[in-house]
C-alpha positions in Angstrom: 15.6 -21.4 -3.5 16.3 -18.4 -1.2 13.9 -15.6 -0.4 14.5 -12.3 -2.1 13.8 -8.9 -0.6 12.5 -6.1 -2.8 15.0 -3.4 -1.5 18.5 -3.0 -2.7 21.1 -0.9 -4.5 23.8 -1.6 -7.1 26.3 0.5 -9.0 28.6 -0.6 -11.8 30.9 1.7 -13.9 33.4 1.3 -16.6 35.0 2.8 -19.7 34.6 1.9 -23.4 36.7 3.9 -25.9 36.3 7.5 -25.1 33.0 7.0 -23.1 32.9 6.6 -19.4 29.6 5.1 -18.1 27.9 4.2 -14.8 24.8 2.3 -14.0 22.8 2.9 -10.8 20.0 0.5 -9.8 17.7 1.2 -6.8 14.9 -1.2 -5.8 12.0 -0.7 -3.3 8.7 -2.4 -2.5 6.1 -2.7 -5.1 3.0 -4.7 -5.9 4.4 -5.7 -9.3 7.5 -4.9 -11.3 7.6 -1.3 -12.2 10.8 0.1 -13.8 11.7 3.8 -14.3 14.5 4.1 -16.8 16.7 7.1 -17.5 19.0 6.9 -20.5 21.1 9.8 -21.9 20.4 11.0 -25.5 21.9 8.6 -28.0 21.5 5.5 -25.9 17.8 4.8 -26.5 18.6 1.6 -28.4 19.5 0.0 -25.0 16.0 0.3 -23.6 14.5 -2.9 -24.9 17.4 -5.0 -23.7 17.5 -3.3 -20.3 13.8 -3.9 -19.7 14.0 -7.5 -20.8 17.0 -8.3 -18.6 15.4 -6.7 -15.5 12.2 -8.6 -16.2 14.1 -11.9 -16.3 15.8 -11.2 -13.0 13.0 -9.7 -10.9 9.2 -10.3 -10.6 8.3 -7.6 -8.1 9.6 -4.2 -7.0 9.8 -0.6 -8.0 13.1 -0.3 -9.9 14.9 3.0 -10.6 17.5 2.5 -13.3 19.8 5.3 -14.5 22.7 5.4 -16.9 25.2 8.3 -16.7 27.8 8.8 -19.4 30.7 11.2 -20.1 33.0 11.5 -23.1 36.8 12.3 -22.7 38.5 14.8 -24.9 38.0 13.8 -28.5 40.7 13.3 -31.1 40.8 16.2 -33.5 41.0 15.5 -37.2 41.7 17.8 -40.2 39.2 17.5 -43.0 40.2 19.0 -46.4 37.5 20.4 -48.6 38.7 18.9 -51.8 36.4 21.1 -53.9 37.6 24.3 -52.4 41.2 23.2 -52.7 40.8 22.3 -56.4 39.2 25.7 -56.9 42.2 27.5 -55.3 44.7 25.5 -57.4 42.7 26.1 -60.6 42.8 29.9 -59.8 46.6 29.7 -59.3 47.0 28.1 -62.7 44.6 30.6 -64.3 46.7 33.5 -62.9 50.1 31.9 -63.6 51.1 34.6 -66.1 49.9 37.4 -63.9 51.2 36.6 -60.4 54.2 34.9 -59.0 53.8 31.2 -59.8 55.6 30.1 -56.6 54.1 26.9 -55.0 51.3 27.6 -52.5 52.5 26.9 -48.9 50.5 25.1 -46.3 50.1 28.1 -44.0 48.7 30.0 -47.0 46.1 27.2 -47.6 45.2 27.1 -43.9 44.5 30.8 -44.0 41.9 30.4 -46.8 38.5 30.0 -45.3 36.8 26.7 -46.1 39.9 24.8 -47.3 40.6 22.9 -44.0 38.1 22.2 -41.2 39.2 20.9 -37.8 36.6 18.8 -36.0 36.2 16.0 -33.5 36.8 12.5 -34.9 33.4 10.7 -35.1 33.0 7.1 -33.8 32.5 4.5 -36.4 29.6 2.1 -36.4 31.8 -0.7 -35.1 33.1 1.6 -32.2 29.5 2.5 -31.2 28.4 -1.1 -31.3 31.4 -2.1 -29.1 30.5 0.8 -26.7 26.9 -0.2 -26.4 27.9 -3.9 -25.9 30.2 -2.9 -23.0 27.4 -0.8 -21.4 24.9 -3.6 -21.9 27.3 -6.1 -20.1 27.7 -3.5 -17.3 23.9 -3.6 -16.8 24.0 -7.4 -16.6 26.6 -7.1 -13.8 24.5 -4.4 -12.1 21.4 -6.6 -12.1 23.5 -9.5 -10.7 24.7 -7.4 -7.8 21.3 -6.0 -7.1 19.9 -9.6 -7.1 22.7 -10.7 -4.7 21.8 -7.8 -2.3 18.1 -8.6 -2.4 18.9 -12.3 -1.7 21.0 -11.4 1.3 18.3 -9.2 2.7 15.8 -12.0 1.9 17.9 -14.5 3.9 17.9 -12.2 6.9 14.1 -11.7 6.6 13.7 -15.5 6.5 15.0 -15.8 10.0 12.8 -13.0 11.3 9.7 -14.5 9.7 10.4 -17.9 11.1 10.8 -16.4 14.6 7.4 -14.6 14.2 5.7 -17.8 13.0 7.1 -19.6 16.0 5.7 -16.9 18.3 2.3 -17.3 16.6 2.4 -21.0 17.2 3.4 -20.5 20.8 0.5 -18.1 21.4 -1.9 -20.5 19.7 -0.8 -23.2 22.1 -1.4 -20.8 25.0 -5.0 -20.3 23.8 -5.4 -24.1 23.3 -4.1 -24.9 26.8 -6.1 -22.3 28.7 -8.2 -23.9 31.5 -11.2 -21.8 30.4 -11.5 -24.1 27.3 -11.9 -27.3 29.3 -15.2 -29.1 29.2 -15.5 -28.9 33.0 -14.9 -25.2 33.1 -17.4 -24.5 30.3 -20.0 -26.7 32.0 -19.6 -25.0 35.3 -19.7 -21.5 33.8 -22.9 -22.3 31.8 -24.5 -24.0 34.8 -23.9 -20.9 36.9 -25.4 -18.7 34.3 -28.5 -20.9 33.8 -29.0 -21.0 37.6 -28.9 -17.2 37.8 -31.5 -16.9 35.0 -33.8 -19.4 36.7 -33.7 -17.7 40.1 -37.0 -15.9 40.5 -38.0 -16.6 36.9 -40.3 -19.7 37.1 -41.8 -18.8 33.8 -38.6 -19.5 31.9 -38.4 -22.9 30.2 -35.6 -24.8 31.9 -35.1 -27.2 28.9 -35.1 -24.3 26.4 -32.4 -22.5 28.5 -30.2 -25.6 28.5 -30.6 -25.9 24.7 -29.6 -22.2 24.3 -26.7 -22.6 26.6 -25.5 -25.6 24.7 -25.7 -23.6 21.4 -23.8 -20.7 22.9 -21.1 -23.1 24.1 -20.8 -24.5 20.6 -20.4 -21.1 19.1 -17.9 -20.0 21.7 -15.6 -23.0 21.1 -12.2 -22.0 19.6 -11.3 -25.4 18.2 -11.8 -24.5 14.6 -9.8 -21.2 15.0 -6.9 -23.0 16.8 -6.8 -25.8 14.1 -6.7 -23.2 11.3 -4.0 -21.2 13.0 -1.9 -24.4 13.2 -2.5 -25.2 9.6 -1.5 -21.6 8.6 1.7 -21.9 10.7 2.6 -25.1 8.8 1.9 -23.5 5.5 4.0 -20.5 6.3 7.0 -22.6 7.3 6.6 -24.7 4.1 6.6 -21.5 1.9 9.6 -20.0 3.6 11.5 -23.2 3.3 10.7 -23.4 -0.4 11.7 -19.8 -1.0 11.3 -18.0 -4.3 8.8 -15.2 -5.0 6.4 -16.0 -2.1 5.6 -12.5 -0.9 2.0 -12.5 -2.1 1.2 -15.9 -0.7 2.6 -15.0 2.7 0.7 -11.8 2.6 -2.5 -13.9 2.1 -1.5 -16.1 5.1 -1.0 -13.0 7.2 -4.6 -11.9 6.4 -5.8 -15.4 7.4 -3.8 -15.3 10.6 -5.4 -11.9 11.4 -8.9 -13.2 10.8 -8.5 -16.1 13.2 -7.0 -13.9 15.9 -9.9 -11.5 15.6 -12.4 -14.4 16.0 -10.5 -15.7 19.1 -10.7 -12.2 20.7 -14.4 -11.9 19.9 -15.3 -15.4 21.3 -13.0 -15.3 24.3 -14.6 -15.6 27.7 -11.3 -15.5 29.7 -8.8 -12.7 30.3 -5.8 -15.0 29.5 -7.3 -16.0 26.2 -8.1 -12.4 25.3 -4.5 -11.3 26.2 -3.1 -14.1 24.0 -5.4 -13.1 21.2 -4.3 -9.4 21.4 -0.6 -10.4 21.4 -1.3 -12.7 18.4 -2.7 -9.6 16.6 0.5 -7.6 17.4 2.8 -10.4 16.2 0.7 -11.0 13.0 0.9 -7.3 12.2 4.7 -7.4 12.6 4.8 -10.5 10.4 2.8 -8.8 7.7 5.0 -5.7 7.8 8.1 -7.9 7.1 6.2 -9.8 4.4 5.7 -6.6 2.5 9.4 -6.5 1.8 9.5 -9.9 0.1 9.4 -10.4 -3.6 
């Protein structure tokens, strides 16, 4: 399963009957799935399906979903007011002996207010159902295109993240291999420090100093931090290879990476180790920034 970014854009448009419609979907980073939906009046019935389909396709991201519609010129239909027409014809019959009984012409009827009304032809229930179905299918296509774009960006991010993980691993190896961490170097450094303390301080307990020095040496050892960094590197690679919605898990690992690098810097007693620890922090910050874009 590939990684999926949380940023993307998709637009799908089409025509159904007299209605032209267009979906626009925008996606940015978010802690969860938050959708802002704008539907034109008369299309509220689509909301439930839209939210369901988006929820099935995405687990994280701030989604802005908009539907724009326009209607082409409507067909005009003539509607005859049968009651008014019957009243006019009845009046003609009633006045047959008083006025010219010639047949009433169409133009005469059209001139009588209320006999004929011209209005836009209304869509039938079947036509509205077909229109909504087409628009719903358009949203399905828009979701598919947005997911494709998010996957493409996720694939690119995968390569970047793996490169950063490799850099973290390399810096960890630099720390591990530094000569200042060797038993001999630690022993010489502690011996020199103890000798300095003992000069002109005969009251100091020589055995107690050696015990304290051994304790400090144990606390200053970076073995645990190095081992944890290596374990986090392996876990990060495993997650990236598995793919899917792993953004939260990688964010947690970034925090763990940062914790170990902080400890290395605080325990360091060599300039090279401190420099590697600082560079570790820089790479880890870059790693975490990229992870924020993942679903």
